[in-house]
N, C-alpha and C positions, 0 to 999 in steps of 0.2 A: 320508489325514490331509487332512481337509478346510476345520481353523481352527485357526491358530495361535494357542494360548493367552495370556491376559494375563501378562508375566513372565516369557513362555516361555524367552526368553536373554538375559534383563536383564544387561547389564553386562560380556558376553562381550569384553572387549575386544581380544583377539588374533582373533575369530574374522574371516578374512578375505576369505569368498564361500559368496552362499548363492545355492541353485536349489532354487524352489519347485514343487511339483507342480501343473499346469495346474487340478486339481481344487479348490485352495485358494480359498476366498471373501471369510475375514473375517483379519484379522491383528490379533490384539487390544493391548489397551492397554501401552506399555511393553515391548512383546513384544523389540525388539531396540535399548531402550534404551542409549544409552554403547556401542554396539560401536565404537567410534573408528574401524577401520582396512577393516569390512564392505564387501562391494559385492555387487550384485544384478545376477546374470545376466540373468535376464529374469524379468516379470511375467506371474502367473499370468491365462488369459484367465479364469477366471472369478470373479476378486477383485471383490470387490463394496465394499467397506470395510477402511480403516485407521484404526485405534484411534488416542485421544489419547497423545502420546508414542511411537509406536509405534517411529520412528527416530529419536529426538530423540538430539542428539549424536551421529550419524553422521558425523561430519566431514569422510572421505575419501569416500562416495558419492557418483558420477557419474552413475549412469544412474537419472533420475528421469522416463522416457518410459513412462508409466501408460496409455498413449494404446491399446493394446491389452487392455484390462480392460472391465471393467465397472462400477467404482467408483462408486458414488453420493456417496459421504458422506469426505471427509478431516479428520480429528479433529484438534483443538486439539493444537499443536506437534509435530505428527506428522514433520515434516520439519526441526525447531527445529536451526540450526547446520550445516546440510547445505554446507558451505564450497566445496568442491569441485563441485558438481554442471556436468556438461558439458551436460545439456540437461534440461528440463521441459516436458510434452506432457500435456494432461489428455484421456479419452475422451469421447464424445457425452452418454455417462448422467449424467456428474458433476451433482450438484445442491447439495452444500455445501462450502465451504472455513473451516473452523475457525480460532479465535486464534490468532494466530504459527506456524500451518502451514508457512508457508517462511521466517518470520524468521530475518534473517542470512542467507539464500543468497547464495553468492559474497561473502560479506563480505572485504571487504580484497585479494579474487583477482583473477584476471584474469574478463575480462568474457566468462563463458560465456552464461551464459544474459540476453541483455538485453530480451527481448520475450517477454510471456505472452498466450497465445490466450484467452479465456475463453468454453467455449462455450454454446449456446442454452438448454443447460436448470437451469444454475446460476442460483439466486435468492437464497441467501445466500454472500456472502463476510464474513469479520469484517474489519473494518476495521485490524487489526494483521496480517492474514493475510502480507503480505509486509514488516513492519516491519524497515529494517535491511538490507535485501536492495539493498546500495549499488553495483550494478552494474546494477539494474533500468531500463532506459530508458522503456519504453512496455507498455500494454495494446492489444490491438485484442479486439472482442467482436463474435460472430456476430450479424448485425443480425437474427436472430430473436429474443433474448434478450431477455424482456419487462420485466427489471430493471435492467440496466446497457447502458451506452455507452461509448464512447471518444471524444475528440476532442486531439488532438495527443498522442497517447500516454497518456492521462491519463484517469482510470476516475472516471466520471460515473453517478452514480442517473438514470435517463431522465425520472423522472414530473417530479421535484423540479428538476433540475440541480443538483443539491448533488454540488461536487467531493468524488470519496469517497476515493480513492486517487490520491496525485500521488507517482509513480514517482520515489525517491532520486535516480538518474541522469539524469532527463528534461531534455531541453537546452534546452527552450521558454525564449525570453529576453522576449517579451511575449505577455500574457495578456488575451483579454476576459473577464469573469465571465459565463457563459450568460443568457440576457434571463429565464428562467425561476427564478433562483435569487434567494431575497430576503436571506439569510444567509450570512457568508464562516464556517465554525464555527472554535472554538475550535484553536489551532495547525494550523491547516489547510497554511500555508506556514513553518510553524516551521523554522528553520536550512535552509531552501531558497539551495543555492547559483547555481543558473541565473537564476532568475526575474530580471529587472530592471525592466520596465515593467508595470505592471497598471493596466487600464480596469475602474471601477467603475461601473456604470450606474447608473440613479436607482430602479430598483425595490430596491436594494439597503437595508436598514434597521437592519441590525447588522453590524460587524466584531468577530469575538469575542475574547476572551480571549488572549494572546498568539498571535493570527491570524497575523502577519509576525514573531513575536519573533526575533533572530539572524539572519535571512536575507540574502541581497545582492542584494535589491529597491533601485533609486535614485532610483526616479518612480511616485508614484501619482496616477492622476488619478480624480477624481470627478466623476461628472456630479450638478447638482443633484439631490438628494433628494427625492422626491417623498411619503415617508409619514417622514419623521423619521427621523435615522441617529444612531446610538449607535456610540463607538467604545471599544472594552473595553479592559479593565485587562492592560496592558502589549504590546497590540496591534501595535506597531511599537518594541519595548525591543530596544533594540543594535542596530538596525539600522544600520550603522556608514557605510555607503554613501549613506544615500538623502540627498537633496540637493533634490528638491522634491515638493513636495504640496501639493496644490490643496484645501484643503478647502470643502463644497459649502455650499451656500445650504441649509436644513433641516437641518442637524447640530443635533442638540440637547445630547449632553452627550460627553464626552471623559473614560474612565478614567483610574485612577491610574497612574503609570508610563507612559503608552501610550508615548510619544517620549522617553521616559529612554535615554541613550545614544547617540544619531545625532547624532554627532561632525559629520557633514557638512551636519547641517540648519543653514541659516543664520538662516531667519525662515520663521515662519506668518502666517498672516492668518486672522482668526478671524471667521466671518461673523457677522452681526445677532443 
């Protein structure tokens, strides 16, 4: 048996242990979907692909160290809701991590997996791959990776400087937007609980919708904008600790509800 087909053990809620032959190279879509108490003893050395939703809902699974395999692709929601994961490590062959692949990792559990290392060949990571992994503090990235890098544990697109994934439990309190980044994407810092102060350089021309909404940010420092700056709808909505904002020369528009609910904000000075 070299391939575990799709839906092979779908919904086997009482299955507790899984040992696979070393020759297994493919685990199909939803193969172990909602096997709530399943544990994997060891991962096959020949394994190359884990399909979409393959281990979705395997809430008790602890062993996510797949570094001894040949995996190239981890499918969408493959390890969704693996609350009890004790470790996580990728092989050097890995290229793709799908949508919500590790969403809810250690969700509201002990901080077992706090750092994730991205190997050199990984060129595609879904933006939601680690969503709601609320114990994850940092990413590290192999220096040879052509697409991604990391700063202060934050995953960044190398070419553009875009802040790609900010780990939910990252403890950075002050952050300077990278020099080659020209836009703060929508919802980038939404509900961020650690960041207190951010410096935004003059090359940034847009703060996206809800970019900082419901975050714990206290101070925003803008440099004068070189190319005209727009602040999107609800950009700082419900930032209840935000007490100081220096709006820059070059600001041209402020969106709907941009500062709504900023209870600690005493005044704003609008530039000419």
